[in-house]
C-alpha positions in Angstrom: 84.0 99.1 124.9 83.5 97.2 121.2 85.9 93.7 120.4 88.3 94.4 118.1 88.0 92.0 114.8 90.4 90.7 113.3 90.7 88.9 109.9 93.3 86.4 107.9 93.7 86.3 104.6 95.6 83.4 103.1 97.1 82.7 99.5 98.0 79.5 98.2 100.2 80.2 95.0 102.0 78.2 92.3 105.4 78.8 94.3 104.3 80.2 97.6 102.0 80.8 100.3 101.2 84.1 101.8 99.0 84.5 104.8 98.5 88.1 106.7 96.3 89.7 108.8 94.3 92.7 108.7 92.8 94.9 111.0 88.8 95.1 110.5 88.7 98.6 111.5 90.8 100.2 108.8 91.7 97.3 106.7 96.1 97.5 107.6 97.8 94.9 107.6 99.9 94.2 110.9 101.2 90.7 110.0 102.1 89.0 106.9 104.2 85.7 106.4 105.4 83.6 103.4 106.8 80.7 102.6 108.0 79.1 99.1 107.9 75.6 97.6 108.7 74.1 94.5 107.0 71.4 92.0 107.4 68.2 91.3 110.9 67.9 89.7 111.3 65.5 86.9 108.0 64.6 85.0 107.6 64.9 81.0 107.5 68.3 79.2 104.2 69.9 79.6 103.4 68.4 83.4 103.4 70.2 86.4 102.4 68.9 89.5 102.5 69.5 93.6 102.1 67.5 96.2 99.6 69.6 98.4 101.4 68.4 101.6 103.7 71.5 100.8 100.8 73.8 100.9 99.3 72.3 104.5 102.8 73.1 106.0 103.2 76.0 104.8 99.9 77.3 105.8 100.7 76.5 109.1 104.0 77.8 109.1 102.8 81.1 107.6 99.8 81.6 109.9 101.6 80.9 112.9 104.2 83.7 111.9 101.5 86.5 110.7 100.0 86.1 114.0 103.4 86.6 116.1 104.4 89.7 113.7 101.2 91.2 114.0 101.3 90.7 118.1 96.8 90.8 118.2 95.5 88.6 121.1 94.2 85.5 118.1 91.4 85.2 120.0 89.8 88.3 118.5 90.5 86.7 114.7 86.6 86.7 113.5 87.2 85.2 110.0 89.5 83.4 107.9 89.6 83.5 103.5 91.7 81.1 101.5 92.3 82.1 97.7 94.0 79.4 96.1 95.9 78.5 92.2 93.0 78.3 90.2 92.2 74.9 88.4 94.5 72.1 90.3 92.8 69.0 90.2 92.5 67.3 94.2 91.7 63.9 93.7 90.6 63.0 96.9 89.8 59.8 97.9 86.3 58.0 100.4 88.8 59.1 102.9 89.2 62.0 102.7 93.2 61.5 101.6 94.5 62.8 98.6 94.9 60.3 95.8 98.2 61.8 93.4 100.1 64.9 93.2 98.0 67.7 91.8 98.0 68.5 88.3 98.5 72.7 88.5 96.6 75.0 86.3 100.0 75.5 83.8 99.9 71.7 83.4 99.3 71.3 79.1 99.4 67.7 79.2 95.8 67.2 79.0 96.1 68.7 75.3 94.5 65.3 73.7 91.5 65.2 76.6 90.5 69.0 76.0 90.2 67.4 72.0 88.4 65.1 73.0 86.2 66.3 75.1 85.5 69.1 72.2 84.8 66.8 69.6 82.1 65.3 71.8 80.2 68.1 73.0 79.8 68.6 69.3 83.2 71.7 68.6 83.9 74.6 70.0 80.5 76.1 69.9 78.9 73.8 71.0 80.9 73.6 74.0 80.5 77.4 74.9 76.8 77.1 74.2 76.8 74.7 77.1 79.6 76.3 79.1 80.4 79.7 78.8 83.9 79.1 77.6 86.2 77.0 75.8 88.3 74.0 77.3 91.4 74.6 77.5 94.6 72.2 78.7 95.0 74.5 82.0 91.4 73.7 83.1 90.2 70.9 85.9 88.0 69.3 83.5 90.7 67.6 80.8 92.5 66.6 83.8 90.2 64.3 85.3 89.8 63.2 82.1 93.3 62.3 82.0 93.6 60.8 85.1 90.9 58.2 84.5 92.6 57.5 80.7 96.4 57.3 82.2 95.8 56.3 85.7 92.8 54.1 86.0 93.7 52.3 89.2 93.8 55.7 90.9 90.9 56.8 89.3 88.8 53.7 90.4 89.3 55.5 94.2 88.1 58.9 93.7 85.8 59.9 95.5 85.5 63.5 95.4 87.0 66.4 92.9 88.7 69.6 95.1 90.6 73.3 93.8 93.2 74.3 95.8 91.3 76.6 98.0 88.5 73.9 98.5 90.6 71.3 99.6 92.4 74.2 102.0 88.7 74.8 103.0 88.2 71.4 103.5 91.5 71.2 105.1 90.4 73.7 107.9 86.4 73.2 108.4 86.1 69.5 107.1 83.2 70.8 104.5 83.8 69.7 100.9 82.1 72.7 99.3 83.0 75.0 96.2 82.0 78.4 95.0 81.2 80.2 92.0 84.1 81.4 91.0 86.4 79.3 91.4 84.5 76.3 90.2 83.7 79.0 86.8 87.2 77.5 85.8 87.0 74.0 86.1 85.0 73.5 81.9 82.5 71.3 84.0 80.1 74.7 84.8 77.6 76.5 82.7 78.9 80.3 83.8 75.4 81.6 82.9 73.2 79.5 85.1 76.2 78.7 87.9 75.0 75.1 87.6 77.2 71.9 86.4 76.9 71.0 82.9 75.6 67.4 83.1 76.4 66.8 79.4 80.3 66.9 80.1 79.9 64.9 83.3 78.5 62.8 81.6 81.2 62.6 78.5 84.1 62.2 81.5 82.5 59.7 83.9 78.6 59.2 84.5 78.9 59.0 88.1 81.2 62.2 87.8 78.4 64.6 89.7 78.4 62.8 92.7 81.6 63.1 93.1 81.6 67.1 92.9 80.7 69.0 95.9 77.9 71.3 96.5 78.4 74.7 94.7 77.2 78.1 96.6 77.3 81.5 96.8 80.3 83.2 97.4 79.0 85.1 100.4 77.9 81.8 102.2 80.7 80.1 104.6 82.2 77.2 103.8 81.8 76.5 107.6 84.0 77.3 111.0 87.4 75.9 111.7 88.2 72.5 113.1 88.5 72.6 116.8 92.1 71.5 116.6 92.9 73.9 114.6 91.8 76.5 116.9 93.4 75.0 119.6 96.7 75.2 117.9 96.5 79.1 116.9 94.6 80.1 120.1 91.6 80.6 117.9 88.1 80.9 119.3 85.7 77.9 117.8 83.9 80.3 115.9 85.9 81.7 113.5 84.5 81.5 110.0 85.9 80.1 106.7 84.8 82.3 104.4 83.7 80.3 100.6 87.4 81.7 99.1 87.9 81.7 95.7 90.3 80.9 92.7 93.5 83.9 92.9 92.2 85.9 89.9 88.9 86.0 91.6 90.6 87.4 95.4 92.6 89.4 93.4 89.7 91.6 91.6 88.8 91.9 95.8 92.3 92.7 96.9 92.4 95.9 94.1 88.8 97.2 94.5 87.5 95.5 91.1 83.8 95.1 91.8 82.2 98.0 90.2 81.4 97.8 86.2 84.4 99.9 84.1 87.5 98.7 86.5 90.5 96.7 84.9 93.0 94.5 87.0 96.6 93.5 85.2 98.0 91.2 87.6 101.9 90.7 86.3 103.4 87.6 88.8 104.2 84.3 87.4 101.6 83.8 85.2 99.9 87.4 84.0 95.7 88.3 83.9 93.9 91.2 82.9 90.1 91.4 84.4 86.8 93.4 84.9 83.7 93.2 87.0 80.8 93.1 85.1 77.3 92.2 86.3 76.0 90.3 83.4 78.2 87.2 81.8 80.4 88.6 79.3 80.8 85.5 76.9 83.5 85.6 74.2 82.5 83.7 70.5 85.9 83.0 69.7 86.7 81.5 73.4 89.8 83.4 73.8 88.1 85.4 76.9 87.2 83.4 80.2 83.6 84.1 80.9 84.7 83.6 84.9 82.7 84.1 87.6 83.8 86.3 90.4 83.9 85.5 94.3 81.3 88.5 94.6 78.3 86.6 92.9 78.7 88.5 89.6 81.6 88.1 86.9 85.1 88.3 85.7 85.7 88.1 82.2 89.4 87.0 82.3 92.5 86.4 80.0 95.1 85.0 81.3 98.7 84.4 80.1 101.4 81.8 81.4 104.7 83.2 81.2 105.0 86.6 82.6 107.9 87.4 85.2 108.8 83.7 84.1 110.0 85.2 81.1 111.7 88.5 83.0 113.3 85.8 85.9 114.9 84.1 82.8 116.5 86.6 81.7 117.8 87.9 84.8 119.3 85.1 86.3 121.0 83.8 82.7 123.2 87.1 82.9 123.2 86.9 86.9 121.6 90.2 87.9 119.9 91.9 90.4 116.1 93.1 89.9 117.5 96.7 89.6 120.2 95.4 87.1 117.7 94.6 85.4 115.8 97.5 85.2 118.6 99.7 84.4 119.7 97.2 81.4 116.0 97.8 79.9 116.5 101.3 80.2 119.2 101.5 78.1 117.4 99.1 75.0 114.8 101.8 72.9 110.7 101.5 73.7 110.4 98.5 70.5 113.8 96.8 71.8 115.1 97.8 67.8 112.6 95.4 66.6 113.5 92.3 69.0 110.2 90.5 70.4 110.2 87.7 72.6 107.3 84.8 71.9 107.1 84.1 76.2 105.4 80.8 75.7 107.9 79.4 78.2 105.4 77.1 79.9 103.3 76.7 76.7 100.5 79.4 76.2 96.7 80.1 76.9 96.1 83.3 75.5 96.8 83.2 72.7 95.5 78.9 73.0 99.7 77.3 72.3 99.8 74.9 74.5 102.9 72.9 72.6 104.4 76.7 72.2 108.3 77.6 73.4 110.1 80.5 74.1 111.0 82.5 70.5 113.3 85.4 70.2 112.7 86.9 66.6 114.6 89.4 65.3 118.0 88.8 66.4 120.7 90.6 65.1 124.3 92.1 65.8 122.2 95.2 67.3 120.4 93.5 69.2 122.1 90.6 70.5 123.0 92.6 73.8 121.7 92.3 77.6 120.1 95.7 77.3 117.8 94.5 74.4 117.3 90.7 75.5 115.6 92.3 79.2 113.7 94.9 77.7 112.3 92.2 75.0 111.2 90.3 77.0 109.1 93.1 79.5 107.9 93.9 76.6 107.1 90.6 75.3 105.2 89.6 77.9 103.2 92.5 78.2 102.5 92.3 74.6 100.8 88.9 75.3 98.5 90.4 77.4 97.9 93.3 75.4 96.4 90.7 72.7 93.4 89.5 75.1 93.4 93.0 76.3 92.2 93.9 72.5 89.8 91.0 72.6 88.5 91.9 76.2 87.7 95.3 73.9 86.1 94.0 71.0 83.7 92.0 73.9 82.6 95.9 75.2 85.1 96.0 78.1 86.7 99.7 77.8 89.4 100.2 80.5 90.0 104.3 81.2 92.9 102.9 84.3 93.9 99.7 85.0 94.9 98.7 88.2 98.5 97.1 88.3 99.4 93.9 90.6 101.7 91.5 91.3 106.0 91.7 91.3 105.8 93.1 88.1 104.0 95.9 88.4 107.0 97.0 91.4 109.4 97.6 88.1 108.9 101.4 87.5 110.6 101.2 84.1 107.3 97.8 83.4 105.0 100.1 84.5 105.9 102.9 81.5 105.9 99.8 79.5 101.9 98.4 80.7 101.1 102.1 79.9 102.4 102.7 76.4 101.1 99.0 75.2 97.9 99.0 77.0 97.4 102.9 75.3 95.8 104.1 79.1 97.1 105.2 82.7 98.4 102.1 85.0 98.5 102.8 88.8 99.4 100.4 91.7 97.8 100.1 94.6 98.6 101.6 98.7 98.3 98.1 100.2 99.5 95.7 97.4 98.5 92.3 98.6 96.6 91.4 96.0 94.6 87.6 96.6 96.1 87.6 100.1 94.0 91.0 100.7 91.4 90.2 98.8 90.6 86.8 100.4 90.9 88.7 104.0 88.3 91.4 102.9 86.3 88.8 101.5 86.4 86.9 105.0 85.3 90.2 106.4 82.4 90.6 103.9 81.3 87.1 105.0 81.2 87.5 109.0 79.8 91.2 108.8 77.0 89.7 106.6 76.8 86.3 108.9 76.3 88.2 111.8 73.3 90.5 110.3 74.9 93.2 109.1 73.3 94.2 104.7 76.9 95.5 103.6 78.0 95.2 100.2 81.1 93.8 98.7 81.8 97.2 97.5 81.0 99.2 100.4 84.2 97.3 101.9 86.5 97.5 98.9 85.3 101.5 98.8 86.4 101.8 102.7 89.8 99.8 102.0 91.1 100.1 99.0 93.3 102.8 97.8 95.2 103.6 94.7 98.9 105.1 95.0 98.8 107.7 92.8 102.8 108.4 93.2 102.4 105.4 90.7 100.4 106.3 88.1 101.7 106.2 84.3 100.5 107.6 81.6 101.2 106.4 78.3 103.4 108.3 75.7 101.6 108.9 72.5 105.3 107.9 70.2 106.1 104.8 72.1 102.2 104.4 71.7 102.7 104.1 68.1 105.9 102.0 68.2 103.8 99.0 70.5 100.6 98.8 68.1 103.0 98.2 65.0 104.8 95.5 67.3 102.1 93.8 68.1 101.0 93.3 64.8 104.2 91.5 64.0 104.2 89.4 67.2 100.8 88.1 66.4 101.9 87.1 62.8 105.1 85.1 64.4 102.5 83.2 66.7 100.4 82.4 63.8 103.0 81.5 61.5 104.4 79.3 64.4 101.5 76.7 65.2 102.2 73.7 63.4 105.9 74.0 63.8 105.4 74.2 67.8 103.4 70.8 67.4 105.8 69.1 65.7 108.0 70.2 68.2 106.9 68.9 70.8 106.4 65.5 69.4 110.6 66.2 68.5 109.9 66.5 72.6 108.4 63.8 73.3 110.1 61.6 71.5 113.9 62.4 71.6 114.1 64.7 75.3 111.0 63.4 77.4 112.9 60.2 78.0 
C-alpha cells in the first residue's frame, strides 16, 4: 500500500500567521489554524516594525493546532512550505540572533534612503536598467541603508540579511538561503539575470555581498527540518522545507496563476494584482514591479498599501458588523454620488506616494453619511488598484478574467464593485487559502521533484486549484462607464496633492511624532 503524503503550508503575514495541512492525493485542506499578533506600538509616523519572536511563537502554535485538527499521523508529513510578507529586513548577527525589530513592507521611513540610492545609481532610468524595477520605501535595500545611517552600532553587528520567510526557513532548517521570487523584492537583485546587482551593493556597503545568502531556484529545497523541531511535532527527520517565497509569489501558486493570461487580485490588508509571465515585464516608468515568481518564471505586480485597512476603519468607526457594512454599501449608488476616497492611510506605493494620508473628496450634505462613506471606501481602494491594472494593460497584460482572493473578496458587494471597476469578470476559488495553500503546493512540487518525478508546477495547480463558478460576477456596462470617469478624477486628486502630502509629513514629524 502506498503511504500517505501530507504537506504543510505556512503563511507569515503582517497581522497573523496561518498554517494548513493538505492531503497530497486530492489537495484538500485537512486542518488549519491561525494566530494573530500586532506591530510594535508608539513608533514615529511611517515606521512599521515587528519583533520576529511573535512569528516563531505563531509558527509553533499554528503547526501544532493544524496537525491536531487534521487528525493525521505527522510522520507522513513530507514537506513544508513557507510564505512570508515581502520586503521586511531581518538583520542577524554572526550567531544568527536578530539584532533589532524588523522593518516591514509598509514602513515608509526610508524615503531619504530611497532618494540617496536612486541618485547615486544615476537616476530612475539607471535604476530600472540595473535592477528592472525602482526603489520604493517599502523595499529592503533602503532599509539596510537606513540601519547603516541611523543605527551604526546595530549595523556593525550585521552578518546576514534575511527576509521574513527566509528567517522562518532558517529557523526550521538552520540554512540561510534566498529564492529568486522574494529576493526580487529587495531592490538588490537584477530581476532579468536573477543575480545580485554589484553596483547597488557597493553603494550601500562594499562588504554587503558577503552578508547576503546564496540565491537559489524555487524548486530547490531550503533544507531538511531540524531534529528538535521534527521531534516536537512527530515528523520524520527527512521532512523537506521548500524554498518558499513571498506572500504574493505563494498567492500566485495558490490561485493557479502559473500560466500566461491568468491574473490574480488580492484584497487583504494591502492590495496586489499580479500575472504570470515567462519573460520579465519591465516597466520603464517603474510603477509595476518586475518581480520573479516562485516557480522560476516572472510575476509583474502592483501593490497598494491600503485595502481592507480602509474598510475596517469605516466599519470600526460606525461599529458595524461585516454584514452591516455590506448593507450600507448597497444603499449608496455606484460612484457614491461623486464621493471619492484616496485611501493612503499608510502612505502608498502604487502610485508612489509614501507621504500620503487618507482623503475624502466630495463630501457634501448628500454624501456625508454612513452608506456613502462605506461605499466610497470600497470603491476608493479598488480604483487605486485599477490605477495599477491599467498600467499593466499598457505593458501588454490583457486579463479576460481576474481571480480574487483575500478577505475583501468574500464580500458580495465588493465583488460587483471589482468587476465594474476592472471591467472584466471576477471569480473566487473553491479553496481560498491563498498564500498558505500556495506554500503547501510548492512544498508538494519540491518533494515530488526531489524524489525524481518530472512534474511541473502548472500540472500541480491545474490538478488542485479550481475556480468557484457560484462566485462569478460580470461587469455592468452602466457602472463601468461611471467608474471610468471617477477613475480620472481620483487620479487627478492624487496628483494635485503630492506636494501638499510632503509638507504635511514635515508637519507631522515636527509637531505630532514627538
